[in-house]
Backbone as CSV, one residue per row, in Angstrom:
resi,resn,N_x,N_y,N_z,CA_x,CA_y,CA_z,C_x,C_y,C_z
1,MET,4.834,37.113,14.662,5.377,35.408,14.445,5.768,34.774,13.128
2,LEU,5.366,35.275,12.407,5.658,34.488,10.974,6.886,35.452,10.031
3,LEU,6.934,36.418,10.202,8.107,37.256,9.692,9.007,36.931,10.254
4,PHE,9.217,36.605,11.919,10.090,36.427,12.652,10.354,34.886,12.045
5,ALA,9.441,34.297,12.050,10.502,32.725,11.755,11.096,33.263,10.535
6,THR,10.437,33.660,9.071,10.934,33.420,7.890,12.349,33.887,8.016
7,ALA,12.404,35.293,8.359,13.818,35.990,8.876,14.925,35.294,8.808
8,SER,14.418,34.403,10.075,15.906,33.679,10.295,15.891,32.390,9.750
9,LEU,15.047,31.916,8.871,14.948,30.831,8.264,15.713,31.414,6.761
10,LEU,15.485,32.559,5.846,15.571,33.171,5.055,17.084,34.470,4.627
11,SER,17.176,34.735,6.168,18.393,35.545,5.923,19.654,35.077,5.286
12,GLY,20.581,35.601,4.576,21.257,34.906,4.108,21.305,33.657,3.581
13,CYS,20.190,32.639,3.795,20.231,31.017,3.225,21.319,30.915,3.673
14,GLY,21.698,31.239,5.110,23.117,30.238,5.705,22.510,29.533,7.169
15,GLY,21.390,29.650,7.356,21.297,28.702,8.277,19.998,27.898,7.931
16,SER,19.419,27.150,8.877,19.092,25.675,8.669,17.895,25.719,10.158
17,PRO,16.572,25.264,9.832,15.472,24.808,10.875,16.647,23.533,11.507
18,ASP,16.673,23.114,13.363,16.902,22.062,13.159,15.859,20.743,13.193
19,GLY,15.975,20.056,12.057,15.300,19.036,12.548,14.829,17.160,12.832
20,GLY,15.987,17.693,13.828,16.082,16.484,15.213,15.021,17.043,16.162
21,SER,14.871,16.114,17.763,14.239,16.732,18.353,14.126,17.681,19.256
22,THR,13.296,18.713,19.857,13.531,19.541,20.720,14.363,19.526,21.662
23,SER,15.079,21.060,22.362,15.992,21.046,23.301,15.928,19.866,24.541
24,GLY,16.148,19.701,25.955,16.235,19.226,26.861,15.950,17.641,26.525
25,SER,14.625,17.183,27.190,14.151,15.775,27.005,13.758,15.517,25.416
26,GLY,13.908,16.536,24.583,13.747,15.644,23.221,12.060,15.817,22.589
27,GLU,11.106,16.454,23.348,10.228,16.297,24.062,9.805,17.426,24.348
28,THR,8.012,18.096,23.713,7.691,19.452,24.049,6.308,18.859,24.821
29,GLN,6.010,19.016,25.852,5.026,18.078,26.596,3.884,19.533,26.660
30,ALA,2.831,19.442,26.128,1.310,20.469,26.287,0.808,19.778,27.565
31,HIS,0.985,20.423,28.486,0.060,20.165,29.445,0.165,21.014,31.208
32,ALA,-1.217,21.235,30.830,-1.426,22.362,32.018,-2.800,23.155,32.276
33,SER,-3.059,23.712,33.414,-4.533,23.985,33.821,-4.989,24.478,32.981
34,SER,-6.990,24.210,32.968,-7.541,24.319,32.019,-7.306,26.584,31.927
35,ASP,-7.352,27.000,33.563,-7.429,28.205,33.115,-6.188,28.980,32.518
36,ASP,-5.021,27.962,32.556,-4.215,28.398,31.536,-4.102,28.167,30.229
37,MET,-4.980,27.253,29.789,-5.071,27.260,28.316,-6.010,27.921,27.526
38,ALA,-6.575,28.880,28.086,-7.853,30.189,27.800,-6.563,30.847,27.333
39,ASP,-5.402,31.068,27.667,-4.446,32.172,27.332,-2.634,31.615,26.639
40,ASN,-3.251,29.769,26.598,-2.362,29.562,26.111,-2.666,28.743,24.857
41,PRO,-2.582,28.619,23.445,-2.908,28.003,22.452,-2.416,26.548,22.538
42,ASN,-0.710,26.563,22.907,-0.408,25.293,23.257,-0.595,23.476,24.448
43,ASN,-0.862,24.915,25.070,-1.352,23.943,26.369,-2.914,22.974,25.833
44,THR,-2.860,21.452,26.486,-3.444,20.784,25.358,-4.693,20.179,26.715
45,ALA,-4.219,19.909,27.866,-5.257,19.452,29.002,-5.044,19.589,30.295
46,ASP,-6.070,19.727,30.813,-5.966,20.228,32.319,-5.043,18.423,32.792
47,THR,-4.721,19.488,34.107,-3.296,18.347,35.217,-4.165,17.161,35.852
48,ALA,-5.234,17.071,35.620,-6.150,15.663,36.267,-6.014,14.667,35.403
49,SER,-5.913,15.047,33.826,-5.863,14.275,33.101,-4.948,13.215,33.198
50,THR,-4.597,11.681,32.520,-3.881,10.974,32.693,-3.532,9.966,31.367
51,VAL,-4.168,10.888,30.865,-3.821,10.071,28.785,-2.815,10.887,28.199
52,SER,-1.408,10.873,28.206,-0.999,11.512,26.945,0.255,10.903,25.961
53,TYR,-0.010,11.240,25.390,0.316,10.819,23.453,1.520,11.991,23.078
54,LYS,2.551,10.526,22.664,3.207,10.875,21.912,3.108,11.504,20.312
55,VAL,3.386,12.610,19.563,2.604,13.301,18.689,3.779,13.686,17.357
56,TYR,4.089,12.646,16.593,5.266,13.478,15.698,4.970,14.727,14.997
57,THR,5.616,15.550,14.516,5.595,16.778,13.541,6.822,17.237,13.080
58,ASP,6.983,18.059,12.074,8.014,18.533,11.547,8.320,19.997,12.155
59,ALA,9.853,20.468,11.513,9.397,22.205,11.860,9.904,22.834,10.837
60,ASP,9.820,22.534,9.924,9.807,23.972,8.336,8.695,23.550,7.365
61,GLY,7.641,23.932,7.669,6.579,23.469,6.770,5.668,24.654,6.668
62,MET,6.449,25.875,7.518,5.491,27.335,7.468,4.654,27.182,6.904
63,PRO,3.078,27.845,7.167,2.777,28.307,8.309,2.611,26.957,9.107
64,PHE,2.440,25.711,8.922,1.712,24.712,8.936,2.812,24.469,10.728
65,THR,3.588,24.091,10.027,4.760,23.675,11.146,5.845,24.260,11.262
66,TYR,6.714,24.848,12.744,7.494,25.619,12.822,8.058,25.790,13.902
67,ARG,9.361,26.598,14.685,9.434,26.492,15.758,9.083,27.496,15.684
68,ASP,8.446,28.312,17.193,8.878,29.835,17.496,9.845,30.340,17.942
69,GLU,10.054,31.573,18.718,10.920,32.018,19.449,11.650,31.518,20.417
70,SER,11.073,30.483,21.080,11.654,30.155,21.995,12.151,28.358,21.517
71,GLY,12.058,28.299,20.582,12.322,26.562,19.851,11.106,25.526,19.932
72,GLN,9.428,26.274,20.648,8.411,24.912,20.766,8.138,25.078,19.351
73,PRO,8.003,23.922,18.962,6.724,23.254,17.683,5.594,24.231,17.804
74,THR,5.131,25.162,16.403,4.324,25.977,16.645,3.527,26.123,14.444
75,GLY,2.066,26.741,14.870,1.865,26.800,13.401,0.541,25.969,12.990
76,PHE,-0.042,26.503,11.962,-1.648,25.631,12.363,-2.212,24.626,12.777
77,ASP,-0.776,22.992,12.463,-0.579,21.718,12.849,-0.924,22.123,13.614
78,ILE,-0.445,22.443,14.841,0.089,22.328,16.351,-1.010,23.293,16.960
79,ASP,-1.675,24.211,16.602,-2.982,24.907,16.946,-4.232,23.546,16.709
80,VAL,-4.195,23.212,15.597,-5.146,22.290,15.185,-5.005,21.069,16.013
81,MET,-4.101,20.192,16.451,-3.493,18.866,17.400,-4.267,19.567,18.748
82,ASN,-3.460,20.729,18.781,-3.605,20.930,20.552,-5.398,21.491,20.784
83,ALA,-5.979,21.794,19.845,-7.311,22.179,20.074,-8.164,20.794,20.522
84,ILE,-7.838,20.205,19.368,-8.544,18.403,19.785,-8.237,18.178,20.773
85,ALA,-6.716,17.693,20.933,-6.389,17.133,22.419,-7.157,17.764,23.739
86,GLN,-7.466,19.216,23.814,-8.354,19.427,24.291,-9.443,19.242,24.552
87,ASP,-10.460,19.544,23.851,-11.418,18.722,23.317,-11.849,17.302,24.088
88,GLN,-10.832,16.473,23.654,-11.003,15.467,23.980,-10.369,14.907,25.307
89,HIS,-9.809,16.277,26.002,-9.282,15.327,27.492,-8.189,14.831,27.609
90,PHE,-7.365,15.102,26.710,-6.257,14.233,26.409,-4.853,14.934,26.346
91,ALA,-3.653,14.502,27.090,-2.465,15.213,26.552,-1.125,14.991,25.243
92,VAL,-1.147,15.891,24.955,0.269,15.747,24.077,1.581,16.196,23.493
93,THR,2.297,15.025,23.891,3.596,15.384,23.758,4.734,15.622,22.107
94,TYR,4.720,16.587,21.798,5.594,16.397,20.555,6.930,16.171,20.620
95,GLU,7.888,15.659,19.625,8.336,14.849,19.352,9.189,15.703,17.562
96,VAL,9.745,16.529,17.514,9.890,17.017,15.975,10.757,16.207,15.132
97,LEU,9.950,15.481,14.204,11.474,14.711,13.134,11.620,15.334,11.589
98,PRO,12.612,14.827,10.787,12.129,15.561,9.603,11.520,15.294,8.878
99,TRP,10.517,15.269,7.936,9.330,14.951,7.724,9.396,13.870,6.820
100,SER,10.556,13.232,6.408,10.395,11.979,5.455,10.663,11.043,6.484
101,LEU,11.028,11.013,7.839,11.235,10.487,8.805,9.696,9.716,9.656
102,ILE,8.347,10.813,9.473,7.854,10.659,10.272,6.570,9.425,10.126
103,LEU,6.247,9.412,8.769,5.431,8.096,8.167,6.087,6.969,8.476
104,PRO,7.582,6.413,8.145,8.112,5.696,8.602,8.459,5.418,10.273
105,GLY,8.521,6.404,11.012,8.243,6.197,12.483,7.070,5.241,12.522
106,MET,5.890,6.241,12.214,4.567,5.809,13.003,3.903,4.009,12.211
107,ALA,5.149,3.771,11.049,4.739,2.414,10.978,5.545,1.512,11.968
108,GLU,6.427,2.022,12.296,6.984,1.384,13.826,6.492,1.040,14.787
109,GLY,5.211,1.920,14.667,4.612,2.161,16.311,5.605,2.935,17.380
110,LYS,5.950,4.130,16.526,7.306,4.507,17.875,6.549,6.329,18.089
111,ALA,5.232,6.549,18.165,4.429,7.623,18.258,2.645,7.033,17.967
112,ASP,2.153,7.707,18.566,0.493,7.162,18.945,-0.216,8.734,17.998
113,ILE,0.490,9.227,17.416,0.026,10.416,16.192,0.809,11.350,15.580
114,ALA,0.590,11.519,14.634,1.790,12.475,13.288,0.738,13.664,12.492
115,ILE,1.279,14.254,13.090,0.372,16.262,12.044,1.791,16.919,11.703
116,ALA,1.912,16.822,10.696,2.554,17.498,9.732,2.477,17.755,7.955
117,HIS,1.232,18.899,8.268,0.968,18.533,6.518,1.320,17.205,5.141
118,ILE,0.524,16.554,6.134,0.757,14.850,5.398,-0.313,14.345,4.480
119,SER,-0.381,14.504,3.110,-1.674,14.255,2.631,-2.109,12.485,2.502
120,ILE,-3.626,12.646,2.302,-4.170,11.315,2.339,-3.884,10.752,1.003
121,THR,-3.529,9.451,1.079,-3.606,8.878,-0.012,-4.077,7.512,-0.090
122,PRO,-4.780,6.968,-0.948,-5.040,5.527,-0.767,-3.409,4.297,-1.014
123,GLU,-2.595,4.772,-1.219,-1.402,4.189,-0.544,-1.368,4.243,0.892
124,ARG,-1.128,5.319,0.795,-1.080,5.736,2.541,-1.732,4.656,3.445
125,GLN,-3.190,5.214,2.874,-4.169,4.616,3.938,-3.652,3.402,3.950
126,LYS,-3.318,2.079,3.175,-3.404,0.866,3.309,-2.459,0.499,4.592
127,THR,-1.591,1.539,5.351,-0.198,1.087,6.035,-0.996,2.084,7.337
128,HIS,-1.477,3.413,7.261,-1.509,4.157,7.979,-2.952,3.886,8.481
129,ASN,-3.175,4.797,9.705,-4.751,4.773,9.941,-5.075,6.715,9.255
130,PHE,-5.452,7.734,9.058,-5.911,8.482,9.319,-6.945,9.150,9.296
131,SER,-7.208,10.236,10.039,-8.498,10.826,10.228,-8.822,11.883,9.468
132,ASN,-10.225,12.266,9.700,-10.804,12.975,8.417,-9.852,14.235,8.541
133,SER,-10.105,14.638,6.870,-9.117,16.163,6.178,-9.370,16.907,7.275
134,TYR,-8.521,17.576,7.602,-8.822,18.662,8.337,-8.138,20.178,7.767
135,TYR,-7.315,19.548,6.368,-7.405,20.782,5.833,-6.735,20.859,4.202
136,VAL,-7.424,21.550,3.170,-7.456,20.668,1.673,-6.407,21.041,1.289
137,SER,-5.500,21.256,0.599,-4.093,22.116,-0.459,-3.800,21.564,-1.299
138,HIS,-3.188,21.722,-2.962,-3.881,21.650,-3.902,-2.209,21.388,-4.479
139,GLN,-1.774,20.536,-5.664,-0.306,20.918,-6.004,-0.063,21.585,-6.603
140,ALA,1.306,22.206,-5.732,1.528,23.569,-6.854,3.480,23.422,-7.260
141,ALA,3.806,24.234,-7.820,5.452,24.327,-7.718,5.696,26.086,-7.849
142,LEU,6.671,25.826,-6.948,7.106,27.236,-6.750,8.444,27.559,-7.598
143,THR,8.591,28.435,-8.565,9.462,28.502,-9.596,10.417,29.767,-9.725
144,LYS,11.561,29.475,-10.279,12.029,30.699,-10.799,11.111,31.756,-11.817
145,PRO,11.583,33.151,-11.475,10.603,33.817,-12.844,10.925,33.954,-13.565
146,GLU,11.482,33.168,-14.234,12.010,33.098,-15.623,10.833,32.011,-16.536
147,LEU,9.883,31.000,-15.148,8.861,29.918,-15.683,8.127,30.433,-14.974
148,ALA,7.953,31.467,-14.674,6.265,32.161,-14.146,4.977,31.415,-14.947
149,ASN,5.282,31.965,-16.281,4.296,31.666,-17.630,3.820,29.729,-17.344
150,ILE,4.280,28.710,-16.948,4.043,27.764,-17.278,2.752,27.687,-16.511
151,THR,1.527,26.650,-17.193,0.445,26.368,-16.565,0.454,25.237,-15.994
152,SER,1.404,23.979,-16.371,0.865,22.818,-15.325,2.528,22.276,-14.941
153,PHE,2.644,21.241,-14.597,4.001,20.445,-14.070,4.738,20.171,-15.183
154,LYS,3.796,20.092,-16.519,4.880,19.795,-17.523,5.766,20.405,-18.178
155,GLY,5.449,21.776,-17.776,6.017,22.659,-18.378,7.317,22.714,-17.356
156,LEU,8.003,21.892,-16.762,8.848,21.112,-15.563,10.352,20.896,-16.688
157,ASP,9.881,20.177,-17.379,10.100,18.788,-18.294,11.500,19.935,-18.669
158,GLY,13.023,19.319,-18.442,13.806,19.788,-18.589,14.457,20.455,-18.179
159,HIS,14.061,21.444,-16.725,14.511,22.168,-15.440,14.860,21.089,-14.519
160,ARG,15.397,21.920,-13.320,16.109,21.061,-12.031,14.744,21.786,-11.167
161,VAL,13.969,20.384,-10.727,12.944,20.408,-10.546,13.475,19.333,-8.343
162,GLU,13.017,20.115,-7.640,13.338,19.803,-6.453,11.815,19.375,-5.294
163,VAL,12.355,18.155,-4.944,11.089,17.690,-4.135,10.855,16.782,-2.757
164,LEU,9.859,17.025,-2.231,10.616,16.495,-0.274,10.582,14.947,-0.748
165,SER,11.470,14.324,-0.289,11.509,12.736,0.209,10.510,12.295,0.525
166,GLY,9.830,11.745,0.097,8.727,10.419,0.821,7.478,11.556,0.602
167,SER,7.132,12.472,-0.040,6.102,13.374,-0.365,5.889,12.679,-1.669
168,ILE,3.966,13.040,-1.875,3.241,12.367,-3.058,3.634,13.668,-4.433
169,GLN,4.302,14.307,-4.031,4.484,14.852,-5.132,5.953,14.668,-5.828
170,GLU,6.585,13.534,-5.043,7.624,12.925,-5.652,6.946,11.768,-5.940
171,GLU,6.206,11.138,-5.859,5.573,10.510,-6.552,5.202,10.863,-7.734
172,ILE,4.360,12.317,-8.289,3.313,12.427,-9.184,4.533,13.280,-9.888
173,ILE,5.680,13.903,-9.598,6.419,13.892,-10.722,7.505,12.899,-11.412
174,GLN,8.085,12.045,-10.295,8.116,10.697,-11.499,8.036,10.207,-11.683
175,GLN,6.350,9.820,-11.942,5.248,9.125,-12.508,5.432,10.105,-14.131
176,MET,5.275,11.842,-14.247,5.936,12.178,-15.357,6.479,12.334,-15.764
177,GLY,8.076,11.310,-15.499,9.551,11.174,-16.244,10.109,12.419,-16.514
178,ILE,9.869,12.670,-14.990,10.622,14.611,-14.864,11.729,13.975,-14.258
179,SER,12.949,14.104,-14.245,13.439,14.062,-12.932,13.924,14.825,-12.039
180,THR,14.126,14.648,-10.658,14.217,15.554,-9.645,15.347,15.308,-8.295
181,THR,15.327,16.537,-7.754,16.565,16.221,-7.016,15.708,15.941,-5.566
182,ASN,15.607,15.243,-4.527,14.971,14.953,-3.684,15.964,15.432,-2.125
183,LYS,14.964,15.939,-1.177,15.646,16.407,-0.048,14.565,16.183,1.315
184,ASP,15.329,15.946,2.152,14.217,15.673,3.379,13.702,16.470,4.239
185,MET,13.582,17.326,3.834,13.479,18.827,4.601,12.973,19.749,4.032
186,VAL,11.812,20.371,3.937,11.201,21.709,3.038,12.136,22.532,2.872
187,PHE,13.160,23.523,3.973,14.389,24.666,4.010,14.871,24.219,2.895
188,PRO,15.696,23.118,2.864,16.691,22.843,2.191,16.281,23.198,0.361
189,LEU,14.653,23.454,0.323,14.147,23.130,-0.888,14.319,24.455,-0.849
190,ILE,13.588,25.608,-0.396,13.368,26.658,-0.650,14.535,27.154,-0.666
191,LYS,15.637,26.948,0.078,16.879,27.735,0.169,17.649,27.405,-1.684
192,SER,17.143,26.071,-1.887,17.925,26.099,-3.376,17.339,26.731,-4.107
193,LEU,16.045,27.531,-4.041,15.959,28.042,-4.999,16.033,29.112,-4.546
194,VAL,16.082,30.126,-3.666,16.510,31.209,-3.558,17.814,31.613,-3.775
195,ASN,18.609,30.596,-3.421,20.277,30.411,-4.236,20.414,30.618,-5.570
196,GLU,19.176,30.321,-6.392,18.924,29.563,-7.907,20.250,28.224,-8.340
197,GLN,20.025,27.594,-7.285,20.532,26.187,-7.447,19.616,25.238,-8.171
198,THR,18.212,25.650,-8.002,17.276,25.057,-8.949,16.012,25.902,-9.651
199,ASP,15.613,25.218,-10.476,14.657,25.987,-11.089,12.805,26.217,-10.550
200,ALA,13.003,24.898,-9.634,11.362,24.880,-9.106,11.335,23.649,-7.850
201,VAL,10.581,23.946,-7.030,10.319,23.211,-6.063,8.617,22.545,-6.200
202,VAL,8.373,21.561,-6.152,6.833,20.970,-6.064,6.341,20.917,-4.648
203,LEU,5.509,21.230,-4.091,4.942,20.916,-3.145,4.002,21.105,-2.823
204,ASP,3.089,20.890,-1.339,1.943,21.456,-1.289,2.075,23.386,-1.126
205,SER,0.590,23.363,-1.902,0.250,24.884,-2.406,0.196,25.501,-0.630
206,GLY,0.111,25.002,0.123,-0.368,25.980,1.485,1.197,26.583,2.135
207,ILE,1.867,25.338,1.820,3.300,26.116,1.913,3.657,27.221,0.974
208,LEU,4.188,26.562,-0.297,4.570,27.518,-1.473,3.840,28.469,-1.507
209,GLN,2.828,29.457,-0.821,2.215,30.383,-1.214,2.610,31.259,-0.553
210,TYR,2.730,30.510,1.211,3.222,31.208,2.062,4.562,32.408,1.498
211,TYR,5.776,31.139,1.097,7.320,31.566,1.181,6.941,32.743,-0.641
212,GLN,5.995,32.488,-1.365,5.965,33.189,-2.420,5.367,34.882,-1.336
213,GLN,4.687,34.842,-1.027,4.162,35.645,-0.406,5.346,36.871,0.343
214,GLN,6.418,36.101,1.397,6.824,35.941,2.124,7.920,36.478,1.428
215,GLN,8.497,36.050,0.688,9.447,36.131,-0.795,9.088,36.937,-1.835
216,ALA,8.686,38.463,-1.395,7.530,38.649,-3.377,8.427,39.502,-3.706
217,ASP,9.809,39.967,-3.019,10.947,40.555,-4.137,11.862,39.916,-4.818
218,MET,11.509,38.286,-4.834,12.376,37.362,-6.112,11.109,36.762,-6.852
219,ASN,10.343,37.421,-6.721,9.033,37.274,-8.107,9.004,35.874,-8.783
220,PHE,8.889,34.839,-6.953,9.123,33.581,-7.628,7.698,33.183,-8.616
221,GLY,7.508,31.836,-9.471,6.463,31.977,-9.961,5.210,31.500,-9.229
222,LEU,4.086,30.868,-8.990,3.444,29.693,-8.101,2.635,29.202,-9.608
223,VAL,2.475,27.856,-10.195,2.481,26.901,-10.712,0.949,26.185,-10.185
224,MET,-0.207,26.171,-9.565,-1.260,25.449,-9.511,-1.648,24.238,-10.604
225,ASP,-1.197,22.798,-10.533,-1.535,22.268,-12.169,-2.810,21.100,-11.714
226,LYS,-3.779,21.804,-11.807,-5.324,21.450,-11.281,-6.283,20.169,-11.509
227,GLU,-4.717,19.049,-12.314,-5.348,17.995,-13.126,-5.077,17.253,-11.992
228,PHE,-4.412,17.596,-10.925,-4.341,16.492,-9.784,-5.281,16.584,-8.611
229,GLY,-6.153,17.757,-8.063,-7.379,17.969,-7.610,-6.543,18.122,-6.201
230,ASP,-7.949,18.373,-4.981,-7.286,18.580,-4.188,-6.443,17.576,-3.476
231,ASP,-5.718,18.100,-2.595,-4.719,17.527,-1.698,-4.890,17.657,0.051
232,PRO,-5.657,16.562,0.027,-6.753,16.496,2.018,-5.459,16.202,2.823
233,TYR,-5.480,16.926,3.707,-4.292,16.364,4.910,-5.203,15.704,5.258
234,GLY,-4.683,14.647,6.445,-5.184,14.138,7.547,-4.033,13.968,8.397
235,ILE,-4.537,13.498,9.978,-3.917,13.375,10.977,-3.001,11.649,11.271
236,VAL,-2.242,10.998,11.042,-2.419,9.622,11.527,-2.644,9.363,12.782
237,VAL,-2.963,8.236,13.009,-2.898,7.453,14.255,-2.485,6.469,14.333
238,LYS,-1.902,5.707,15.409,-1.168,4.585,15.619,-2.038,3.422,14.961
239,LYS,-1.271,2.558,14.113,-2.582,1.676,13.444,-3.792,0.880,14.260
240,ASP,-3.455,0.227,15.075,-4.805,-0.341,15.655,-5.217,0.571,16.850
241,ASN,-5.327,1.612,17.138,-5.327,2.437,17.908,-6.919,3.350,17.615
242,THR,-8.035,1.957,17.135,-9.314,2.527,16.805,-10.102,4.050,17.668
243,GLU,-9.828,3.399,19.112,-10.462,4.414,20.047,-9.946,5.851,20.236
244,LEU,-8.652,6.440,19.579,-7.645,7.493,19.310,-8.082,8.010,18.475
245,LEU,-8.070,7.153,17.214,-8.636,7.562,16.006,-10.353,8.197,15.945
246,ASN,-11.071,7.892,16.582,-12.404,8.183,17.178,-12.357,9.361,17.593
247,GLN,-11.608,9.509,18.438,-11.497,10.554,19.665,-10.694,11.338,18.823
248,VAL,-9.991,11.712,17.512,-9.550,12.191,16.781,-10.395,13.137,16.079
249,ASN,-10.756,12.102,14.965,-11.872,12.298,14.466,-13.660,13.611,15.429
250,GLN,-13.923,12.471,16.136,-14.827,13.492,17.368,-14.120,14.266,17.534
251,GLY,-13.320,15.033,17.904,-12.556,16.406,18.438,-12.363,16.885,17.454
252,LEU,-12.018,16.999,16.351,-11.943,17.697,14.892,-13.481,17.713,14.603
253,ALA,-14.540,17.283,14.545,-16.104,17.844,14.402,-16.727,18.777,15.696
254,ASN,-16.119,18.494,16.434,-16.595,19.560,17.673,-15.701,20.628,17.403
255,ILE,-14.562,20.884,17.081,-14.201,22.379,16.462,-14.186,22.794,15.691
256,ARG,-14.956,22.184,15.068,-15.773,23.195,13.340,-16.659,23.277,13.944
257,GLN,-18.009,22.436,14.729,-18.801,23.025,14.989,-18.954,24.329,16.009
258,ASN,-18.154,24.294,17.279,-18.080,24.810,17.776,-17.500,26.549,17.264
259,GLY,-16.822,26.689,16.169,-16.026,27.696,16.075,-14.725,27.642,16.203
260,LYS,-13.914,26.939,17.496,-12.269,27.014,16.823,-11.292,26.977,15.930
261,TYR,-12.289,25.844,15.387,-11.013,25.496,14.145,-11.356,26.910,12.944
262,GLN,-12.490,27.646,13.393,-12.629,29.034,12.171,-11.389,29.998,13.319
263,GLN,-11.070,30.182,14.197,-10.539,30.351,15.141,-8.867,30.836,14.444
264,ILE,-8.260,29.323,14.171,-7.240,28.636,14.198,-6.978,29.230,12.561
265,GLU,-8.303,28.985,11.457,-7.679,29.137,10.193,-7.497,31.064,10.112
266,GLN,-8.398,31.583,11.108,-8.582,32.805,10.130,-7.426,33.658,11.236
267,LYS,-6.424,32.702,12.391,-5.113,33.254,12.795,-4.296,33.162,11.973
268,TRP,-4.291,32.174,11.142,-2.701,31.270,10.423,-2.855,32.098,8.948
269,PHE,-4.315,32.106,8.103,-4.439,32.148,7.090,-5.190,33.718,7.027
270,GLY,-5.384,34.347,7.968,-6.778,35.276,7.705,-7.924,34.831,7.344
271,GLN,-8.716,33.971,7.200,-9.863,33.467,6.402,-10.566,32.279,7.360
């Protein structure tokens, strides 16, 4: 499944994942019987459920978020969200946006939940409600082979560097005084590196490790800058919906305890 997605993404670097809503109504609803849920991880609630929440996600943060062969959102994040929804007996409807539009949309109250490899930061917590962390990443740079020996982001100074607009990595690199080019989605960043239009992409380690492995013949370097510590991901919940936030946190705790989270982790990361 992941190999298919990568081949579609980078073959010739001519195509691009759609950053807008899914086909049809613009949304993908996960809603099925409990019997179906056992066989289909994308189903999140039984047909008796009367509560459905709109969930913002993106579609180019493999292996966390992307589209499957049928165009539906999938990935580690989607499986985690579906498992939480199933545990808490509510349904979710996914709407796919470019990553840079997700937090602004949540700030305007346009969706109930957002899950899209979103880092928890003190600044973001001032304006958004975050769940407990569901995954811990790190700050990293994927570089052209000639920069594979650098040991920190400081070694990127003077080189062409690209970051994701609105990301914590954008803030980190700019605070270091390093010039950047910003893009709204992950795919154009990786495409620039593959096409030798940039020297380095600074992003979350989980995403960059995936691309380094899938594009092994490119001999990209991967720099983990330990100065910046852990990069925990959280699920964003509409600001004033404390009840839903509590449900998300309880569901996350439950799937960690009952082993469902570990099954999802094994599926996507082999660990």
